[in-house]
C-alpha positions as a printed Julia matrix, in Angstrom:
399×3 Matrix{Float64}:
  -9.73   10.98   26.91
  -7.48    7.93   25.11
  -3.63    9.41   24.04
  -3.58    7.91   20.73
   0.16    8.56   18.29
  -0.4     8.31   14.79
   3.13    7.88   12.84
   2.81   10.84    9.56
   0.78   12.86    8.85
   0.53   13.31    4.87
  -2.3    14.16    3.53
  -4.36   10.8     2.78
  -3.54    9.87    6.72
  -6.24   12.69    6.81
  -8.99   10.75    7.11
  -6.9     8.26    9.8
  -6.25   11.66   11.9
 -10.17   12.71   11.69
 -11.47    9.0    12.94
  -9.72    9.38   15.44
 -10.6    12.65   16.63
 -14.17   11.74   16.03
 -13.83    8.37   17.62
 -13.04   11.17   20.9
  -9.23   10.2    20.68
  -6.93   13.07   21.58
  -4.37   12.98   18.36
  -1.01   13.36   17.97
   1.01   13.01   14.99
   5.05   12.8    14.55
   7.4    12.81   11.72
  10.24   14.55    9.93
   7.84   16.95    7.97
   6.58   19.54   10.3
   4.59   20.97    6.6
   2.77   18.08    5.75
  -1.61   18.56    5.78
  -2.22   16.38    8.45
  -0.58   17.92   11.36
  -3.14   20.61   11.55
  -6.27   18.22   12.55
  -3.82   16.59   15.29
  -4.37   17.73   18.65
   0.09   17.91   18.99
   2.43   17.21   16.34
   6.38   16.46   16.75
   9.34   16.41   14.71
  10.01   13.2    15.07
  11.61   10.2    12.51
   8.75    8.08   11.91
  11.2     5.1    11.08
  13.89    5.57   13.71
  12.62    3.18   16.83
  13.89    4.39   19.54
  13.0     8.25   19.15
   9.38    7.11   18.84
   9.84    4.92   21.62
  11.22    7.94   23.92
   8.21   10.27   22.67
   5.8     7.18   23.32
   6.85    6.83   26.7
   7.11   10.35   27.25
   3.05   10.99   26.17
   1.86    8.23   28.15
   0.11    6.83   24.66
  -2.61    3.84   25.27
  -1.74    3.18   21.97
  -0.29    2.89   18.2
  -0.75    3.64   14.43
   1.15    3.04   11.3
  -1.78    4.61    8.95
  -1.07    3.42    5.49
   2.6     3.74    5.64
   4.94    0.4     5.09
   8.27    2.17    6.55
   6.06    3.27   10.26
   4.43    0.06   10.77
   8.0    -1.42   12.19
   7.76    1.54   15.0
   4.59    1.19   15.39
   4.39   -2.78   16.05
   7.94   -1.64   18.35
   6.33    0.51   20.39
   3.63   -1.74   21.33
   5.39   -4.46   21.77
   8.11   -2.62   24.02
   5.28   -0.57   26.14
   2.95   -3.63   26.38
   0.18   -2.21   24.51
  -2.16   -3.56   21.72
  -0.06   -4.66   18.82
   1.57   -7.59   16.29
   4.97   -8.98   16.8
   8.22   -6.32   15.81
   9.7    -9.69   13.75
   6.88  -10.34   11.72
   6.14   -7.12   10.79
   9.72   -6.12    9.97
  10.16   -9.16    7.65
   6.79   -7.66    6.57
   8.52   -5.02    5.33
  11.18   -6.45    4.0
  10.53   -8.17    0.47
  14.15  -10.4     0.6
  12.86  -11.37    4.18
   9.41  -12.0     3.44
  10.74  -14.25    0.56
  12.5   -16.82    2.65
  10.07  -16.84    5.34
   7.61  -17.84    2.06
  10.05  -20.18    0.78
  10.9   -21.94    4.19
   6.85  -22.48    4.98
   5.79  -23.99    1.92
   4.32  -21.82   -0.01
   4.57  -20.69   -3.5
   7.01  -17.92   -4.15
   9.18  -16.59   -7.36
  13.39  -17.7    -6.84
  14.71  -14.35   -4.98
  17.63  -13.5    -3.07
  18.5   -10.09   -1.64
  21.66   -8.17   -2.32
  23.54   -5.03   -0.58
  25.73   -4.63   -3.92
  26.01   -4.88   -7.69
  28.75   -6.9    -7.64
  27.4    -9.61   -5.67
  24.08   -9.88   -7.44
  25.73  -10.21  -11.29
  27.66  -12.51  -10.23
  24.98  -14.5    -9.92
  22.01  -13.18  -12.2
  22.61  -16.14  -14.08
  21.35  -18.48  -12.14
  18.3   -17.1   -12.36
  15.75  -17.03  -15.42
  15.16  -13.69  -17.11
  12.52  -11.52  -17.68
  13.8   -10.83  -13.25
  12.26   -7.82  -11.4
  15.35   -5.76   -9.46
  13.15   -4.39   -6.52
  14.27   -2.37   -2.89
  13.57   -4.22   -0.27
  12.09   -1.63    1.92
   9.8    -0.08   -0.72
   5.92    0.19   -1.59
   4.79    2.14   -4.2
   6.59    0.33   -7.37
   9.21    2.92   -6.57
  12.55    1.34   -7.53
  11.03   -1.21   -9.53
  12.33   -2.7   -12.64
  12.02   -5.51  -15.08
  15.03   -6.84  -16.94
  15.44   -8.92  -19.63
  18.98   -9.64  -19.72
  22.6    -9.42  -17.58
  23.43   -5.88  -19.31
  20.36   -4.11  -17.82
  21.18   -4.9   -14.68
  23.45   -2.38  -13.06
  21.15    0.82  -14.42
  18.43   -0.92  -12.69
  20.15   -1.61   -9.25
  21.52    1.56   -9.29
  17.74    2.5    -9.78
  16.15    0.35   -6.59
  19.52    1.4    -4.14
  18.45    4.7    -4.78
  14.89    4.03   -3.63
  15.7     1.97   -0.38
  16.22    3.19    3.1
  18.82    0.0     3.95
  20.57    0.09    0.35
  19.5    -3.17   -0.05
  17.63   -5.01   -3.45
  15.53   -8.33   -4.72
  16.33  -10.04   -7.49
  13.21  -12.59   -8.49
  12.48  -14.01  -11.22
   8.97  -12.59  -13.33
   5.6   -14.35  -12.86
   3.63  -15.03  -15.33
  -0.03  -13.65  -13.54
  -3.36  -14.87  -15.13
  -5.68  -12.56  -15.09
  -5.63   -9.25  -13.19
  -2.94   -8.21  -10.28
  -5.57   -9.2    -6.82
  -4.89   -5.65   -4.88
  -7.13   -4.55   -1.91
  -7.0    -4.15    1.78
  -8.14   -6.74    4.6
  -9.0    -7.24    8.34
  -7.69  -10.32   11.21
  -8.92  -10.05   14.37
  -6.93  -12.39   17.3
  -5.2   -13.83   14.17
  -8.52  -15.17   12.12
  -8.62  -13.63    9.18
 -12.16  -11.61    9.05
 -12.3    -9.37    6.3
 -11.27   -9.3     2.75
 -11.79   -6.74    0.26
 -10.1    -7.56   -3.49
  -9.84   -5.24   -6.69
  -8.41   -5.67   -9.94
  -4.84   -4.09  -10.28
  -4.35   -1.63  -12.92
  -0.95   -1.37  -14.43
   1.16    0.66  -17.27
  -0.39    3.16  -19.42
   0.58    4.8   -22.83
   3.4     7.36  -21.56
   4.17    5.45  -17.97
   6.45    2.37  -17.42
   5.77   -0.77  -17.48
   4.44   -2.77  -14.2
   3.7     0.81  -12.49
   0.27    1.09  -10.48
  -2.31    3.06  -11.75
  -4.81    1.95   -9.3
  -7.67   -0.59   -8.85
 -11.26   -0.84   -9.51
 -13.8    -3.23   -7.36
 -15.47   -5.9    -7.88
 -12.82   -8.74   -8.44
 -13.36  -10.62  -11.1
 -11.92  -13.92   -8.65
 -14.08  -17.02   -9.01
 -16.08  -17.28   -4.94
 -13.39  -20.53   -5.46
  -9.53  -19.28   -6.28
 -11.37  -15.64   -4.06
 -11.49  -18.58   -0.8
  -8.06  -20.1    -2.49
  -6.57  -16.97   -2.15
  -8.14  -16.4     1.87
  -6.64  -19.32    2.49
  -3.0   -18.76    1.59
  -3.43  -15.58    3.21
  -4.76  -16.88    6.61
  -1.9   -19.38    6.72
   0.44  -16.4     6.14
  -1.06  -14.57    9.24
  -1.42  -17.42   11.45
   2.31  -18.48   10.52
   3.97  -15.0    11.28
   1.61  -14.79   14.59
  -0.08  -11.28   13.29
  -2.77  -10.83   15.64
  -5.54   -8.26   15.02
  -4.39   -5.78   12.04
  -4.8    -4.21    9.09
  -3.67   -5.49    5.53
  -2.63   -4.31    2.24
  -2.65   -6.65   -0.26
  -1.35   -8.03   -3.02
  -1.44  -11.07   -5.01
  -1.07  -12.72   -8.52
  -2.7   -16.53   -9.56
  -0.13  -17.66  -12.19
  -1.19  -20.51  -14.98
  -1.96  -23.13  -12.48
  -3.83  -21.14  -10.54
  -1.43  -21.31   -8.13
  -1.3   -18.29   -5.09
   1.45  -15.93   -4.62
   1.63  -13.61   -1.94
   3.7   -10.5    -3.53
   2.9    -8.21   -0.8
   1.0    -8.4     3.28
   2.01   -5.22    3.56
   1.02   -5.01    7.49
  -1.36   -1.15    7.58
  -4.23   -0.24    5.7
  -3.38    0.05    1.97
  -2.93    3.56    0.38
  -4.48    5.25   -2.4
  -7.46    5.7    -0.27
  -8.24    1.79   -0.36
  -9.91    2.28    2.89
 -12.38    5.02    1.62
 -12.84    3.11   -2.0
 -13.8    -0.41    0.24
 -16.17    1.72    2.27
 -17.82    2.71   -0.39
 -18.17   -0.77   -2.28
 -18.84   -2.77    0.88
 -20.21   -0.52    3.72
 -17.05   -1.35    6.11
 -15.65    1.44    7.54
 -11.39   -0.36    7.75
 -10.32    3.11    9.35
 -12.45    2.92   12.52
 -11.87   -1.24   13.09
  -7.97    0.19   12.89
  -8.03    2.93   15.58
  -9.98    0.19   17.79
  -7.53   -2.77   16.98
  -4.68    0.3    18.16
  -6.55    0.85   21.49
  -7.62   -2.49   22.76
 -11.3    -2.1    21.83
 -13.18   -5.06   20.75
 -13.62   -5.33   16.72
 -17.12   -6.28   16.56
 -19.14   -6.76   13.99
 -16.35   -7.37   10.97
 -17.86   -9.85    8.8
 -16.77  -10.64    4.77
 -19.48   -7.74    2.58
 -20.25   -8.43   -0.3
 -18.89   -5.52   -3.14
 -22.06   -3.62   -4.35
 -21.88   -1.34   -7.25
 -18.55   -1.0    -8.66
 -15.29    1.09   -8.13
 -12.18    2.74   -9.14
  -9.26    4.94   -7.54
  -6.93    6.33  -10.37
  -3.62    8.0    -9.67
  -3.69   11.9   -10.48
  -1.08   11.52  -13.2
   1.24   13.29  -16.29
   2.81   11.62  -18.26
   5.34   14.57  -19.28
   6.86   17.1   -17.07
   6.42   21.37  -16.15
   4.71   23.5   -13.83
   1.15   22.32  -12.69
  -1.91   24.63  -14.6
  -4.99   22.95  -13.39
  -7.22   19.13  -13.31
  -9.8    18.77  -16.74
 -12.21   16.74  -15.93
 -14.85   15.31  -18.87
 -18.46   17.3   -17.51
 -20.79   14.29  -17.82
 -18.02   11.98  -15.83
 -17.93   14.87  -13.11
 -21.24   14.78  -12.68
 -22.08   11.0   -12.8
 -19.18    9.31  -12.19
 -16.53   10.92   -9.7
 -16.72   10.49   -6.06
 -13.97   12.14   -4.37
 -10.7    14.31   -5.64
  -7.57   14.12   -3.64
  -5.13   16.67   -5.24
  -1.74   17.37   -3.55
  -0.55   20.02   -5.98
  -0.73   23.85   -6.4
  -0.78   26.17   -9.71
   2.9    26.53  -10.17
   4.2    23.18   -8.6
   6.41   20.9   -10.13
   5.24   18.04  -12.12
   7.17   15.41  -13.07
   6.77   12.57  -15.64
   5.21    9.49  -14.36
   7.35    6.27  -13.65
   6.37    5.1   -10.2
   3.88    6.79   -7.1
   6.61    8.89   -5.91
   5.6    11.24   -8.91
   1.79   11.2    -8.35
  -0.27   14.31   -7.65
  -3.2    12.18   -5.85
  -6.22    9.96   -6.23
  -9.14    9.8    -7.93
 -12.61    8.07   -6.26
 -15.18    6.96   -8.56
 -18.01    5.14   -9.76
 -19.91    3.39  -13.08
 -22.99    1.39  -13.21
 -21.49   -1.51  -14.99
 -18.23   -3.81  -15.14
 -18.44   -2.62  -18.98
 -18.34    1.18  -17.81
 -16.22    0.08  -15.65
 -13.62   -1.36  -17.77
 -14.25    1.29  -20.9
 -13.21    3.81  -18.41
 -10.06    2.35  -16.85
  -9.11    1.33  -20.6
  -9.66    4.9   -22.03
  -8.75    7.59  -18.77
  -7.22   10.49  -20.73
 -10.56   10.27  -22.31
 -12.08   11.53  -18.65
  -9.33   13.23  -16.88
  -5.47   14.57  -17.36
  -3.63   17.12  -15.72
  -2.76   19.94  -17.19
   0.85   21.06  -17.43
   2.57   24.81  -18.76
C-alpha cells in the first residue's frame, strides 16, 4: 500500500483525502491544527506546519512516503515541491513552485519572459513604497505577495490611501511583503478555473466566470464562479496558449493548476495567478459536475507517479456555480436559509464550516467565508438571474 502525505486537513481538503483512501492509499495528514476535520479521515496525523519545509521533509523521510500532495493550498505547495525534489519523488521544480506562490517574483518572471503584465513592484515597508508610488498610474492594487482568496487585497485611488492598504496587506502576508500593481480594466468577466498538465503539456482546462462584490461586501472580493465560461473558442485557445507558454518557461511537469486570467480591451491575456495546486472553494468538484473529469484523482495519480491517461479537454454540459456562504453583517451564526424551490431544484452540495453560536464576520475576504454551496441551473439566463440576485435564494441568519 502506497503512503501519501497530504498537507493539511481542512474541510476543503477532505475530498482529496477521501479520494486517496478510495484509491487504496495509506493517507497521512499534517498541519498545525489538530482539530481540522480532515484528519479524522486519515490513517495518521502529525502536528507539523505545512509551511515549514525542513519539518515536512523530516516527517516525509521518517515515514518513507511514496508521494506528497498540497491540495487546494497555496501556502503548502512549496513544501510539496521541496520534499518531492529532495526525495526524488514525482513533483515539480521547487524554484518554479515557490515563484508561483510569490506575486512579486511571479510578476518579474512574466515581465522577463515577455508576457503581458501590469506595472508592478514588491516592497517590504510603506516607506519604500511611498517613495515610488507616484511612478504608478492610479488606481493601483495593493496585495500581500503570498496570500490567496482576496485576503489583504485593496484597491486605492490616491497616495493618501496607501498606508492603510499596506498595513492590511502586511497583516495577511506570512513573509511580510506586499506588491503594488497598476489596475488593468478587464473585458467581461475574470476567467477563473483549473487546469492540468502532464509531462509539461497542458492537457485540460476548464474555465468559469468569476463573481466579485455584491451589496454589503468589499469591492474586488471573490464570491464564487459560474460555468461554462462565456469566452469564445478562439479566446479560450488564446488563453490556453499563453498558459502553455508559461508552463514551458517554468519547466513544470505533471500538475494541477488554479488559474486566474483577465483579458483587456484589446483581448490581451494577463495571467494573474497560476497556482500550482487544485482550486479551493470546491472548484474541482464543480468541474466534475460540469465536465465529468475528476481532477482530484489525477492529482493523486500524479503525486504517486502513476500515468494520467485519458485526460483531455472536455466540454462543459450544463450550468453550474460555486458560491461563498457569507454574511454581510457580523453576529452569531444561527442557521442557513434557502428558498425552498431553489433547494429542491438547484442546490447540489452545501459545505458549511459553522455551527450554531459561532462568531460570524461581515464578509471582506475569503477568511470570512462560512463555506461554499454548489448549485446548477437549467440555462445561462437562469444562472445569471440567480447569481445576480443570490440574496433571494440563500442567506446566513445571524443573531
